[in-house]
C-alpha positions in Angstrom: -11.6 -20.9 -23.9 -13.6 -18.4 -23.3 -15.7 -17.4 -20.3 -19.2 -16.7 -19.9 -20.4 -16.1 -16.6 -23.7 -16.1 -17.2 -27.1 -16.2 -14.4 -28.5 -19.0 -13.0 -30.5 -21.7 -15.7 -33.5 -22.0 -12.5 -35.3 -20.2 -10.2 -35.9 -20.8 -6.8 -39.2 -22.6 -7.6 -37.6 -25.1 -10.0 -39.2 -23.1 -13.2 -36.6 -22.5 -16.1 -35.2 -19.5 -16.5 -36.0 -17.6 -20.1 -33.1 -14.6 -22.0 -34.1 -12.1 -22.0 -31.2 -10.8 -23.9 -28.4 -12.1 -25.7 -25.0 -12.5 -24.9 -23.3 -9.4 -25.0 -19.0 -8.7 -25.5 -18.5 -7.5 -22.1 -20.8 -10.7 -20.1 -17.1 -12.5 -21.7 -14.3 -13.5 -19.5 -11.2 -14.9 -19.4 -8.9 -17.8 -18.6 -7.5 -18.6 -15.8 -3.3 -17.2 -16.9 -1.0 -19.5 -14.7 1.4 -17.8 -13.5 4.2 -19.1 -12.0 7.4 -19.2 -11.2 10.3 -18.3 -13.4 12.1 -16.5 -15.6 10.1 -13.7 -16.2 7.4 -13.2 -19.0 4.7 -10.7 -18.7 1.9 -10.9 -21.7 0.1 -7.5 -22.6 -3.7 -8.2 -22.7 -6.7 -5.5 -24.6 -9.0 -4.7 -22.6 -12.2 -3.0 -22.5 -12.2 1.1 -22.9 -9.1 0.1 -25.2 -7.0 0.4 -22.4 -4.1 -3.1 -21.9 -3.0 -5.1 -19.3 -0.1 -6.7 -17.9 -0.1 -10.5 -16.9 2.0 -11.6 -15.5 3.4 -15.5 -17.2 5.9 -16.6 -15.4 8.2 -14.2 -12.1 11.3 -15.3 -10.6 11.7 -11.6 -8.6 9.5 -10.2 -6.0 8.5 -6.6 -4.3 9.6 -7.1 -0.6 8.2 -4.6 1.8 10.2 -5.7 4.9 10.1 -2.6 8.1 8.2 0.7 5.7 10.8 -1.0 2.9 10.7 -2.2 -0.8 12.9 -4.5 -1.8 13.1 -6.6 -4.7 14.1 -10.3 -4.4 14.5 -13.5 -5.7 11.8 -16.4 -5.1 13.2 -19.3 -4.0 9.8 -21.8 -3.8 6.0 -21.5 -3.4 5.9 -23.1 0.5 1.3 -23.2 0.5 -1.2 -21.8 -1.7 -4.8 -21.0 0.3 -6.2 -21.2 -3.8 -5.4 -24.8 -4.4 -3.4 -27.5 -2.8 -2.3 -28.5 -6.7 -1.0 -24.7 -7.1 2.2 -25.8 -4.9 3.7 -28.9 -7.1 3.2 -26.7 -10.1 4.6 -23.0 -8.6 2.0 -21.5 -9.2 1.4 -17.9 -7.9 -2.0 -16.6 -7.1 -3.0 -13.6 -4.2 -2.2 -14.9 -0.4 0.1 -18.0 -2.1 3.0 -17.8 1.1 6.6 -18.4 -1.4 10.4 -18.7 0.8 12.4 -15.5 -0.5 15.8 -15.6 1.4 14.7 -13.4 3.7 12.4 -15.3 4.5 8.1 -16.4 4.0 6.4 -13.7 3.0 2.9 -14.1 1.6 2.3 -12.5 -1.8 -0.2 -9.3 -2.3 -1.1 -8.7 -4.7 -2.8 -10.8 -8.2 -0.3 -11.9 -10.6 -2.0 -12.7 -13.8 -4.2 -9.4 -12.8 -1.5 -6.6 -12.5 1.8 -8.0 -14.0 3.6 -7.6 -10.9 3.8 -9.6 -7.3 4.0 -7.5 -4.6 4.5 -9.5 -0.8 5.3 -8.8 2.7 7.1 -11.3 5.3 4.9 -13.3 7.5 7.4 -14.4 10.4 
């Protein structure tokens, strides 16, 4: 499924906007990868310019910043997700998600669906 990012179909006056060109390949977006808690799985995706992007599908560990130190700890559960309350039930990880770890509650600071890893810092 492709996601197209286009301008509004109507003007402020209520009139229709006319196309000034066809769609371009770089106008294409991508589907949300829905990274969830589970056995670590990362998918490589080709991006513009011949580069690659790591897209996390599942992750069971988090790089947790504690007092200037970074520890790799397990993710126990998803506690809260400001992006969508339904993501808590489905254990989906997005930026800003509050997760439970052995160290305590932590907030995800990275974008797992864009970067392929989960970074977080303690909340409590």
